[in-house]
C-alpha positions in Angstrom: -66.8 -188.5 187.8 -66.8 -186.5 191.3 -68.3 -188.5 194.3 -72.3 -188.8 194.5 -73.0 -186.4 197.1 -76.4 -187.8 199.3 -78.2 -185.5 202.1 -79.0 -187.4 204.4 -82.2 -185.7 206.7 -82.7 -187.6 210.0 -83.3 -187.1 213.5 -81.8 -190.6 215.5 -78.9 -191.0 216.0 -78.7 -195.0 215.5 -80.3 -194.3 212.4 -77.6 -191.7 211.3 -74.4 -194.1 212.0 -76.5 -197.5 210.2 -77.2 -195.0 207.2 -73.7 -193.7 207.0 -72.2 -197.4 207.6 -74.4 -199.0 204.8 -73.6 -196.3 202.7 -70.6 -196.2 202.9 -70.1 -200.0 202.9 -72.4 -199.9 199.4 -70.4 -198.0 197.7 -67.4 -195.8 199.8 -66.8 -193.4 196.8 -70.8 -191.5 198.3 -70.0 -188.7 200.0 -72.7 -188.0 203.1 -73.6 -184.7 204.4 -76.7 -185.1 207.6 -78.5 -182.8 208.7 -81.1 -183.7 212.2 -83.8 -181.6 211.3 -86.2 -180.0 208.7 -84.8 -176.3 209.6 -81.4 -177.3 208.9 -82.4 -179.3 205.9 -84.0 -176.2 204.1 -80.9 -173.9 205.7 -79.1 -176.3 204.0 -80.7 -176.6 200.3 -81.2 -172.7 200.2 -77.5 -172.4 201.7 -78.5 -170.3 204.7 -77.5 -169.7 208.2 -74.0 -172.0 208.6 -74.6 -173.7 205.4 -73.4 -170.8 202.9 -70.5 -173.5 201.5 -72.9 -176.7 201.4 -72.5 -178.4 198.1 -75.8 -179.3 196.7 -76.4 -183.2 196.8 -77.3 -185.5 194.0 -79.9 -187.3 196.3 -81.8 -186.8 199.8 -82.6 -189.4 202.0 -85.4 -188.0 204.3 -86.8 -189.3 206.6 -90.5 -188.0 207.7 -91.0 -187.7 211.2 -88.3 -184.5 212.3 -88.2 -182.0 214.6 -88.9 -178.7 213.6 -89.8 -178.6 210.1 -91.1 -182.5 209.0 -90.2 -184.2 206.3 -93.5 -183.7 204.5 -93.0 -179.8 204.7 -89.3 -180.0 203.7 -90.4 -182.4 200.5 -92.6 -179.5 199.7 -89.8 -177.1 200.2 -87.6 -178.9 197.6 -90.3 -179.9 195.1 -92.0 -176.1 195.3 -88.4 -174.9 194.5 -87.3 -174.4 190.9 -83.7 -174.8 191.9 -84.0 -177.9 193.4 -87.3 -179.9 192.7 -84.7 -181.6 189.9 -83.2 -183.3 192.9 -84.4 -186.9 193.8 -85.7 -187.2 197.4 -85.9 -190.9 198.7 -88.3 -191.3 201.8 -87.0 -193.2 204.6 -88.9 -193.8 207.4 -90.6 -196.1 210.1 -93.8 -195.2 208.9 -95.7 -197.3 207.0 -99.4 -195.1 206.9 -101.0 -194.9 204.1 -101.5 -190.9 204.3 -97.8 -190.3 205.1 -97.2 -192.4 201.5 -100.3 -190.4 199.1 -98.7 -187.5 200.8 -95.3 -187.9 199.8 -96.0 -188.9 196.3 -98.4 -185.9 195.9 -95.9 -184.0 196.6 -93.3 -185.6 194.3 -91.0 -188.2 196.1 -89.5 -190.4 193.9 -90.1 -193.1 196.3 -91.4 -194.3 199.9 -88.9 -197.2 201.8 -90.3 -198.2 205.1 -87.1 -198.5 207.4 -87.0 -202.4 208.8 -86.2 -202.5 212.1 -83.6 -205.9 211.4 -80.3 -204.0 211.3 -79.6 -206.6 208.7 -82.9 -205.7 206.3 -81.8 -202.0 206.9 -78.7 -202.7 205.2 -79.6 -204.5 202.5 -82.4 -201.6 202.0 -79.8 -199.0 202.0 -77.4 -201.2 199.5 -80.5 -201.7 197.3 -81.2 -197.8 197.1 -77.5 -197.0 196.4 -77.6 -200.2 193.9 -80.4 -198.5 192.4 -80.3 -194.6 192.7 -76.0 -194.6 192.3 -75.1 -197.6 190.1 -78.5 -198.1 187.7 -80.7 -194.7 187.8 -78.5 -191.0 186.5 -78.4 -189.1 188.9 -78.2 -185.3 188.0 -74.7 -183.7 188.1 -74.6 -180.5 190.3 
């Protein structure tokens, strides 16, 4: 079986490092690609720009507060595209605003998780994401 490929869409360098570490600790076989803004995310998924050889992810971790295109715009792009809409998208963000939660689910996010500012809690959240989405749920094979 191919390793699970996760696309992490995050602009905060500290959160990128922490998320990659947490993913690796939870399952060392996970392959992680990282893009740091919404435009890079859509280019990656569309295999545009410098991403012609990008491997399609089995799962996307998407922040809402991104430069160039916000996470809601990226989510709408994904779920509006027949080639991409089957990929589960987990919103992983610092936001806990009701509007962000409603907009995410309205645009077919698989789930909405507010990041903890406590490192240990954040690591535990990511481990639970991996447990559910990689260990229990069946992800699409691409």
